[in-house]
PyMOL Python script that loads the backbone (N, CA, C, O; Angstrom):
from pymol import cmd

cmd.read_pdbstr("""\
ATOM      1  N   LYS A   1     120.996  71.613 106.779  1.00  0.00           N
ATOM      2  CA  LYS A   1     120.216  71.464 109.350  1.00  0.00           C
ATOM      3  C   LYS A   1     121.168  71.472 109.920  1.00  0.00           C
ATOM      4  O   LYS A   1     121.677  72.402 110.545  1.00  0.00           O
ATOM      5  N   THR A   2     121.598  70.205 109.736  1.00  0.00           N
ATOM      6  CA  THR A   2     122.799  69.405 110.214  1.00  0.00           C
ATOM      7  C   THR A   2     123.467  70.755 110.798  1.00  0.00           C
ATOM      8  O   THR A   2     123.342  71.527 111.748  1.00  0.00           O
ATOM      9  N   ASP A   3     124.662  70.462 109.041  1.00  0.00           N
ATOM     10  CA  ASP A   3     126.031  71.508 109.529  1.00  0.00           C
ATOM     11  C   ASP A   3     125.133  73.043 110.086  1.00  0.00           C
ATOM     12  O   ASP A   3     125.715  73.579 111.029  1.00  0.00           O
ATOM     13  N   PHE A   4     124.234  73.550 109.767  1.00  0.00           N
ATOM     14  CA  PHE A   4     124.150  74.647 110.643  1.00  0.00           C
ATOM     15  C   PHE A   4     124.103  74.771 112.136  1.00  0.00           C
ATOM     16  O   PHE A   4     124.419  75.743 112.822  1.00  0.00           O
ATOM     17  N   ILE A   5     123.500  73.211 112.631  1.00  0.00           N
ATOM     18  CA  ILE A   5     123.952  73.316 114.069  1.00  0.00           C
ATOM     19  C   ILE A   5     125.041  72.984 114.046  1.00  0.00           C
ATOM     20  O   ILE A   5     125.601  74.055 114.278  1.00  0.00           O
ATOM     21  N   ASN A   6     125.914  72.166 113.919  1.00  0.00           N
ATOM     22  CA  ASN A   6     127.196  72.887 113.798  1.00  0.00           C
ATOM     23  C   ASN A   6     128.192  73.369 113.730  1.00  0.00           C
ATOM     24  O   ASN A   6     129.323  73.067 114.110  1.00  0.00           O
ATOM     25  N   PHE A   7     127.604  74.467 113.024  1.00  0.00           N
ATOM     26  CA  PHE A   7     128.239  75.834 112.869  1.00  0.00           C
ATOM     27  C   PHE A   7     127.774  75.868 114.587  1.00  0.00           C
ATOM     28  O   PHE A   7     128.618  75.607 115.444  1.00  0.00           O
ATOM     29  N   ILE A   8     126.028  76.296 115.035  1.00  0.00           N
ATOM     30  CA  ILE A   8     126.831  77.089 116.293  1.00  0.00           C
ATOM     31  C   ILE A   8     127.176  76.536 117.626  1.00  0.00           C
ATOM     32  O   ILE A   8     127.772  77.167 118.499  1.00  0.00           O
ATOM     33  N   SER A   9     126.727  75.214 117.728  1.00  0.00           N
ATOM     34  CA  SER A   9     127.708  74.408 118.457  1.00  0.00           C
ATOM     35  C   SER A   9     129.311  74.322 119.184  1.00  0.00           C
ATOM     36  O   SER A   9     129.944  74.061 120.207  1.00  0.00           O
ATOM     37  N   ASP A  10     129.367  74.660 118.101  1.00  0.00           N
ATOM     38  CA  ASP A  10     131.298  74.578 117.511  1.00  0.00           C
ATOM     39  C   ASP A  10     131.252  75.438 117.609  1.00  0.00           C
ATOM     40  O   ASP A  10     132.440  75.638 117.353  1.00  0.00           O
ATOM     41  N   GLN A  11     130.840  76.478 117.810  1.00  0.00           N
ATOM     42  CA  GLN A  11     131.141  78.421 117.940  1.00  0.00           C
ATOM     43  C   GLN A  11     132.272  78.338 116.535  1.00  0.00           C
ATOM     44  O   GLN A  11     133.472  78.558 116.699  1.00  0.00           O
ATOM     45  N   GLU A  12     131.727  78.014 115.264  1.00  0.00           N
ATOM     46  CA  GLU A  12     133.037  78.396 114.050  1.00  0.00           C
ATOM     47  C   GLU A  12     132.490  79.533 113.380  1.00  0.00           C
ATOM     48  O   GLU A  12     132.962  79.995 112.342  1.00  0.00           O
ATOM     49  N   TRP A  13     131.208  80.106 114.151  1.00  0.00           N
ATOM     50  CA  TRP A  13     130.382  81.665 113.647  1.00  0.00           C
ATOM     51  C   TRP A  13     131.973  82.919 114.790  1.00  0.00           C
ATOM     52  O   TRP A  13     131.869  84.145 114.743  1.00  0.00           O
ATOM     53  N   LYS A  14     133.083  82.295 115.556  1.00  0.00           N
ATOM     54  CA  LYS A  14     134.069  83.000 115.937  1.00  0.00           C
ATOM     55  C   LYS A  14     134.702  83.648 115.222  1.00  0.00           C
ATOM     56  O   LYS A  14     134.843  84.869 115.282  1.00  0.00           O
ATOM     57  N   SER A  15     135.333  82.643 114.175  1.00  0.00           N
ATOM     58  CA  SER A  15     136.168  82.564 113.122  1.00  0.00           C
ATOM     59  C   SER A  15     135.922  83.548 112.105  1.00  0.00           C
ATOM     60  O   SER A  15     136.794  84.106 111.439  1.00  0.00           O
ATOM     61  N   ILE A  16     134.972  83.684 112.044  1.00  0.00           N
ATOM     62  CA  ILE A  16     134.072  84.369 110.512  1.00  0.00           C
ATOM     63  C   ILE A  16     134.526  86.301 110.965  1.00  0.00           C
ATOM     64  O   ILE A  16     134.732  86.830 112.057  1.00  0.00           O
ATOM     65  N   GLU A  17     134.528  86.804 109.703  1.00  0.00           N
ATOM     66  CA  GLU A  17     134.938  88.671 110.018  1.00  0.00           C
ATOM     67  C   GLU A  17     133.922  88.847 109.819  1.00  0.00           C
ATOM     68  O   GLU A  17     132.996  88.515 109.079  1.00  0.00           O
ATOM     69  N   PRO A  18     134.313  89.774 111.028  1.00  0.00           N
ATOM     70  CA  PRO A  18     132.569  90.821 110.367  1.00  0.00           C
ATOM     71  C   PRO A  18     132.502  91.179 108.754  1.00  0.00           C
ATOM     72  O   PRO A  18     133.383  90.733 108.019  1.00  0.00           O
ATOM     73  N   VAL A  19     131.614  91.858 108.312  1.00  0.00           N
ATOM     74  CA  VAL A  19     131.116  92.625 106.950  1.00  0.00           C
ATOM     75  C   VAL A  19     132.183  93.740 107.463  1.00  0.00           C
ATOM     76  O   VAL A  19     132.570  94.311 108.482  1.00  0.00           O
ATOM     77  N   SER A  20     132.476  93.629 105.529  1.00  0.00           N
ATOM     78  CA  SER A  20     133.726  95.421 106.324  1.00  0.00           C
ATOM     79  C   SER A  20     132.021  96.394 106.371  1.00  0.00           C
ATOM     80  O   SER A  20     130.874  95.952 106.437  1.00  0.00           O
ATOM     81  N   SER A  21     132.640  98.110 106.289  1.00  0.00           N
ATOM     82  CA  SER A  21     130.914  98.961 106.741  1.00  0.00           C
ATOM     83  C   SER A  21     131.772  99.179 105.488  1.00  0.00           C
ATOM     84  O   SER A  21     131.480 100.366 105.344  1.00  0.00           O
ATOM     85  N   TRP A  22     132.603  98.926 104.484  1.00  0.00           N
ATOM     86  CA  TRP A  22     131.636  99.138 102.921  1.00  0.00           C
ATOM     87  C   TRP A  22     130.307  98.786 102.826  1.00  0.00           C
ATOM     88  O   TRP A  22     129.347  99.475 102.481  1.00  0.00           O
ATOM     89  N   PHE A  23     130.378  97.355 103.255  1.00  0.00           N
ATOM     90  CA  PHE A  23     129.026  96.817 102.205  1.00  0.00           C
ATOM     91  C   PHE A  23     128.382  96.419 103.671  1.00  0.00           C
ATOM     92  O   PHE A  23     128.321  95.234 103.998  1.00  0.00           O
ATOM     93  N   GLY A  24     127.881  97.522 104.584  1.00  0.00           N
ATOM     94  CA  GLY A  24     127.176  97.310 105.575  1.00  0.00           C
ATOM     95  C   GLY A  24     125.776  97.679 105.598  1.00  0.00           C
ATOM     96  O   GLY A  24     125.729  98.881 105.335  1.00  0.00           O
ATOM     97  N   PRO A  25     124.858  97.313 105.748  1.00  0.00           N
ATOM     98  CA  PRO A  25     124.275  97.757 105.303  1.00  0.00           C
ATOM     99  C   PRO A  25     123.230 100.006 104.955  1.00  0.00           C
ATOM    100  O   PRO A  25     122.573 100.663 104.147  1.00  0.00           O
ATOM    101  N   SER A  26     123.881 100.055 106.302  1.00  0.00           N
ATOM    102  CA  SER A  26     123.956 101.727 106.034  1.00  0.00           C
ATOM    103  C   SER A  26     124.948 102.649 105.788  1.00  0.00           C
ATOM    104  O   SER A  26     125.157 103.804 106.159  1.00  0.00           O
ATOM    105  N   SER A  27     125.753 101.521 104.763  1.00  0.00           N
ATOM    106  CA  SER A  27     127.102 102.463 104.217  1.00  0.00           C
ATOM    107  C   SER A  27     126.727 103.026 103.089  1.00  0.00           C
ATOM    108  O   SER A  27     125.791 102.436 102.550  1.00  0.00           O
ATOM    109  N   PHE A  28     127.220 104.192 102.398  1.00  0.00           N
ATOM    110  CA  PHE A  28     127.232 105.008 101.460  1.00  0.00           C
ATOM    111  C   PHE A  28     126.458 104.347  99.984  1.00  0.00           C
ATOM    112  O   PHE A  28     125.426 104.578  99.355  1.00  0.00           O
ATOM    113  N   LEU A  29     127.857 103.215  99.851  1.00  0.00           N
ATOM    114  CA  LEU A  29     127.271 102.110  99.076  1.00  0.00           C
ATOM    115  C   LEU A  29     125.598 101.811  98.762  1.00  0.00           C
ATOM    116  O   LEU A  29     124.682 102.262  98.073  1.00  0.00           O
ATOM    117  N   MET A  30     125.863 100.740  99.752  1.00  0.00           N
ATOM    118  CA  MET A  30     124.279 100.083 100.165  1.00  0.00           C
ATOM    119  C   MET A  30     123.152 101.358 100.279  1.00  0.00           C
ATOM    120  O   MET A  30     121.952 101.220 100.040  1.00  0.00           O
ATOM    121  N   SER A  31     123.807 102.635 100.700  1.00  0.00           N
ATOM    122  CA  SER A  31     121.954 103.167 100.315  1.00  0.00           C
ATOM    123  C   SER A  31     121.795 104.227  99.420  1.00  0.00           C
ATOM    124  O   SER A  31     120.863 105.029  99.477  1.00  0.00           O
ATOM    125  N   SER A  32     122.988 104.246  98.321  1.00  0.00           N
ATOM    126  CA  SER A  32     123.180 104.551  96.521  1.00  0.00           C
ATOM    127  C   SER A  32     122.194 103.852  96.224  1.00  0.00           C
ATOM    128  O   SER A  32     121.102 104.292  95.863  1.00  0.00           O
ATOM    129  N   MET A  33     122.644 102.152  96.414  1.00  0.00           N
ATOM    130  CA  MET A  33     121.411 101.023  95.294  1.00  0.00           C
ATOM    131  C   MET A  33     120.420 101.233  95.763  1.00  0.00           C
ATOM    132  O   MET A  33     119.537 101.639  95.008  1.00  0.00           O
ATOM    133  N   SER A  34     120.158 101.086  96.978  1.00  0.00           N
ATOM    134  CA  SER A  34     118.961 101.638  97.414  1.00  0.00           C
ATOM    135  C   SER A  34     118.253 101.895  96.870  1.00  0.00           C
ATOM    136  O   SER A  34     117.355 101.195  96.402  1.00  0.00           O
ATOM    137  N   ALA A  35     118.605 103.935  96.670  1.00  0.00           N
ATOM    138  CA  ALA A  35     118.236 104.819  95.785  1.00  0.00           C
ATOM    139  C   ALA A  35     117.869 105.183  94.460  1.00  0.00           C
ATOM    140  O   ALA A  35     117.376 106.134  93.854  1.00  0.00           O
ATOM    141  N   LEU A  36     118.468 103.628  94.186  1.00  0.00           N
ATOM    142  CA  LEU A  36     118.926 103.467  92.471  1.00  0.00           C
ATOM    143  C   LEU A  36     117.685 102.215  92.506  1.00  0.00           C
ATOM    144  O   LEU A  36     117.100 102.198  91.422  1.00  0.00           O
ATOM    145  N   PHE A  37     117.351 101.565  93.117  1.00  0.00           N
ATOM    146  CA  PHE A  37     116.300 100.519  93.514  1.00  0.00           C
ATOM    147  C   PHE A  37     114.416 101.818  93.427  1.00  0.00           C
ATOM    148  O   PHE A  37     113.402 102.079  92.779  1.00  0.00           O
ATOM    149  N   GLN A  38     115.177 102.117  94.591  1.00  0.00           N
ATOM    150  CA  GLN A  38     113.972 102.630  94.913  1.00  0.00           C
ATOM    151  C   GLN A  38     113.411 103.387  93.624  1.00  0.00           C
ATOM    152  O   GLN A  38     112.271 103.166  93.216  1.00  0.00           O
ATOM    153  N   LEU A  39     114.558 104.589  92.804  1.00  0.00           N
ATOM    154  CA  LEU A  39     113.669 104.809  91.725  1.00  0.00           C
ATOM    155  C   LEU A  39     112.922 104.249  90.515  1.00  0.00           C
ATOM    156  O   LEU A  39     111.934 104.445  89.807  1.00  0.00           O
ATOM    157  N   SER A  40     113.994 103.417  90.694  1.00  0.00           N
ATOM    158  CA  SER A  40     113.930 102.299  89.693  1.00  0.00           C
ATOM    159  C   SER A  40     111.849 101.623  89.569  1.00  0.00           C
ATOM    160  O   SER A  40     110.893 101.436  88.816  1.00  0.00           O
ATOM    161  N   MET A  41     112.051 101.591  90.130  1.00  0.00           N
ATOM    162  CA  MET A  41     110.121 100.786  90.804  1.00  0.00           C
ATOM    163  C   MET A  41     109.604 102.425  90.009  1.00  0.00           C
ATOM    164  O   MET A  41     109.311 102.443  88.814  1.00  0.00           O
ATOM    165  N   TRP A  42     109.566 103.526  90.752  1.00  0.00           N
ATOM    166  CA  TRP A  42     108.741 104.069  91.049  1.00  0.00           C
ATOM    167  C   TRP A  42     108.685 104.488  88.770  1.00  0.00           C
ATOM    168  O   TRP A  42     107.695 104.280  88.069  1.00  0.00           O
ATOM    169  N   ILE A  43     109.896 104.992  88.320  1.00  0.00           N
ATOM    170  CA  ILE A  43     110.019 104.361  87.039  1.00  0.00           C
ATOM    171  C   ILE A  43     108.940 103.724  85.868  1.00  0.00           C
ATOM    172  O   ILE A  43     108.086 103.930  85.005  1.00  0.00           O
ATOM    173  N   ARG A  44     109.880 102.642  86.743  1.00  0.00           N
ATOM    174  CA  ARG A  44     108.045 101.712  86.249  1.00  0.00           C
ATOM    175  C   ARG A  44     106.948 102.047  86.385  1.00  0.00           C
ATOM    176  O   ARG A  44     106.344 102.632  85.486  1.00  0.00           O
ATOM    177  N   ILE A  45     106.515 101.814  87.329  1.00  0.00           N
ATOM    178  CA  ILE A  45     105.243 102.860  88.212  1.00  0.00           C
ATOM    179  C   ILE A  45     104.298 103.851  87.140  1.00  0.00           C
ATOM    180  O   ILE A  45     103.171 103.994  86.667  1.00  0.00           O
ATOM    181  N   MET A  46     105.835 104.463  87.159  1.00  0.00           N
ATOM    182  CA  MET A  46     105.177 105.542  85.956  1.00  0.00           C
ATOM    183  C   MET A  46     104.740 105.321  84.502  1.00  0.00           C
ATOM    184  O   MET A  46     104.016 105.841  83.652  1.00  0.00           O
ATOM    185  N   VAL A  47     105.731 104.060  84.699  1.00  0.00           N
ATOM    186  CA  VAL A  47     105.787 104.229  82.409  1.00  0.00           C
ATOM    187  C   VAL A  47     104.148 102.999  82.738  1.00  0.00           C
ATOM    188  O   VAL A  47     103.270 102.907  81.880  1.00  0.00           O
ATOM    189  N   PHE A  48     104.122 102.699  83.253  1.00  0.00           N
ATOM    190  CA  PHE A  48     102.801 101.473  83.759  1.00  0.00           C
ATOM    191  C   PHE A  48     101.216 102.688  83.619  1.00  0.00           C
ATOM    192  O   PHE A  48     100.089 102.658  83.124  1.00  0.00           O
ATOM    193  N   LEU A  49     102.117 103.667  84.437  1.00  0.00           N
ATOM    194  CA  LEU A  49     100.178 103.985  84.327  1.00  0.00           C
ATOM    195  C   LEU A  49     100.651 104.941  83.593  1.00  0.00           C
ATOM    196  O   LEU A  49     100.111 105.953  84.039  1.00  0.00           O
ATOM    197  N   ALA A  50     101.243 105.196  82.849  1.00  0.00           N
ATOM    198  CA  ALA A  50     101.766 106.586  81.011  1.00  0.00           C
ATOM    199  C   ALA A  50     100.835 106.087  80.376  1.00  0.00           C
ATOM    200  O   ALA A  50      99.928 106.678  79.790  1.00  0.00           O
ATOM    201  N   ASP A  51     101.154 104.213  80.529  1.00  0.00           N
ATOM    202  CA  ASP A  51     100.658 103.263  79.478  1.00  0.00           C
ATOM    203  C   ASP A  51      99.606 103.149  79.359  1.00  0.00           C
ATOM    204  O   ASP A  51      99.071 103.022  78.257  1.00  0.00           O
ATOM    205  N   CYS A  52      98.615 103.165  81.139  1.00  0.00           N
ATOM    206  CA  CYS A  52      97.790 103.132  80.810  1.00  0.00           C
ATOM    207  C   CYS A  52      95.998 103.959  80.269  1.00  0.00           C
ATOM    208  O   CYS A  52      94.874 103.595  79.922  1.00  0.00           O
ATOM    209  N   ILE A  53      97.001 105.574  80.587  1.00  0.00           N
ATOM    210  CA  ILE A  53      96.000 106.551  80.048  1.00  0.00           C
ATOM    211  C   ILE A  53      97.072 106.494  78.589  1.00  0.00           C
ATOM    212  O   ILE A  53      96.766 105.610  77.788  1.00  0.00           O
ATOM    213  N   CYS A  54      97.935 107.121  78.324  1.00  0.00           N
ATOM    214  CA  CYS A  54      98.286 107.259  76.948  1.00  0.00           C
ATOM    215  C   CYS A  54      98.473 105.949  75.963  1.00  0.00           C
ATOM    216  O   CYS A  54      98.989 106.319  74.908  1.00  0.00           O
ATOM    217  N   PRO A  55      98.191 104.422  75.986  1.00  0.00           N
ATOM    218  CA  PRO A  55      98.360 103.837  75.324  1.00  0.00           C
ATOM    219  C   PRO A  55      98.960 104.019  74.031  1.00  0.00           C
ATOM    220  O   PRO A  55      98.266 104.605  73.201  1.00  0.00           O
ATOM    221  N   SER A  56     100.124 103.631  73.685  1.00  0.00           N
ATOM    222  CA  SER A  56     100.680 103.000  72.359  1.00  0.00           C
ATOM    223  C   SER A  56     100.177 103.124  71.040  1.00  0.00           C
ATOM    224  O   SER A  56      99.256 102.309  70.990  1.00  0.00           O
ATOM    225  N   LYS A  57     100.335 104.060  69.238  1.00  0.00           N
ATOM    226  CA  LYS A  57      99.710 102.388  68.755  1.00  0.00           C
ATOM    227  C   LYS A  57      99.952 101.861  68.527  1.00  0.00           C
ATOM    228  O   LYS A  57      99.172 101.152  67.891  1.00  0.00           O
ATOM    229  N   ARG A  58     101.443 101.372  68.695  1.00  0.00           N
ATOM    230  CA  ARG A  58     101.407  99.789  68.412  1.00  0.00           C
ATOM    231  C   ARG A  58     101.019  98.715  69.051  1.00  0.00           C
ATOM    232  O   ARG A  58     101.243  97.673  68.434  1.00  0.00           O
ATOM    233  N   GLN A  59     100.345  98.569  70.416  1.00  0.00           N
ATOM    234  CA  GLN A  59     100.412  98.203  71.395  1.00  0.00           C
ATOM    235  C   GLN A  59      98.568  97.746  71.024  1.00  0.00           C
ATOM    236  O   GLN A  59      98.162  96.610  71.270  1.00  0.00           O
ATOM    237  N   ARG A  60      97.716  98.752  70.467  1.00  0.00           N
ATOM    238  CA  ARG A  60      96.262  98.943  70.140  1.00  0.00           C
ATOM    239  C   ARG A  60      96.125  97.837  69.023  1.00  0.00           C
ATOM    240  O   ARG A  60      96.664  97.835  67.916  1.00  0.00           O
ATOM    241  N   ALA A  61      95.289  96.909  69.565  1.00  0.00           N
ATOM    242  CA  ALA A  61      94.201  96.199  67.832  1.00  0.00           C
ATOM    243  C   ALA A  61      94.643  96.743  66.775  1.00  0.00           C
ATOM    244  O   ALA A  61      95.457  97.663  66.705  1.00  0.00           O
ATOM    245  N   PRO A  62      93.903  95.963  65.583  1.00  0.00           N
ATOM    246  CA  PRO A  62      94.429  96.668  64.643  1.00  0.00           C
ATOM    247  C   PRO A  62      92.810  96.972  64.590  1.00  0.00           C
ATOM    248  O   PRO A  62      92.135  96.273  65.346  1.00  0.00           O
ATOM    249  N   GLN A  63      91.972  98.131  63.619  1.00  0.00           N
ATOM    250  CA  GLN A  63      90.911  98.602  63.685  1.00  0.00           C
ATOM    251  C   GLN A  63      91.368  97.582  61.494  1.00  0.00           C
ATOM    252  O   GLN A  63      92.367  97.291  60.836  1.00  0.00           O
ATOM    253  N   TYR A  64      89.566  97.471  61.321  1.00  0.00           N
ATOM    254  CA  TYR A  64      89.712  97.452  60.592  1.00  0.00           C
ATOM    255  C   TYR A  64      87.696  97.417  59.701  1.00  0.00           C
ATOM    256  O   TYR A  64      86.762  96.663  59.974  1.00  0.00           O
ATOM    257  N   PRO A  65      87.755  98.366  58.846  1.00  0.00           N
ATOM    258  CA  PRO A  65      86.777  99.174  58.390  1.00  0.00           C
ATOM    259  C   PRO A  65      85.635  97.756  58.678  1.00  0.00           C
ATOM    260  O   PRO A  65      85.676  96.558  58.398  1.00  0.00           O
ATOM    261  N   HIS A  66      84.633  98.681  59.401  1.00  0.00           N
ATOM    262  CA  HIS A  66      83.170  97.492  59.477  1.00  0.00           C
ATOM    263  C   HIS A  66      82.514  97.404  57.914  1.00  0.00           C
ATOM    264  O   HIS A  66      82.419  98.403  57.202  1.00  0.00           O
ATOM    265  N   SER A  67      82.061  96.001  57.479  1.00  0.00           N
ATOM    266  CA  SER A  67      81.308  96.100  56.031  1.00  0.00           C
ATOM    267  C   SER A  67      80.238  95.769  56.370  1.00  0.00           C
ATOM    268  O   SER A  67      79.323  95.705  55.549  1.00  0.00           O
TER     269      SER A  67
END
""", "prot")
cmd.dss("prot")
cmd.show_as("cartoon", "prot")
cmd.util.cbc("prot")
cmd.orient("prot")
């Protein structure tokens, strides 16, 4: 906490170089990464729903004959 207060009060933030536009939130690189992350989340949701609707045989409990 003290370091942060000193950073602000001593105006050390003025000596820090801004983030390159290549890594900025609106850059092509970051927009692409965001799109890939969102796609992966949709795929996870679709796989989950498909598994709920049609569970695979390997996840089912073994069926034993009743005697």
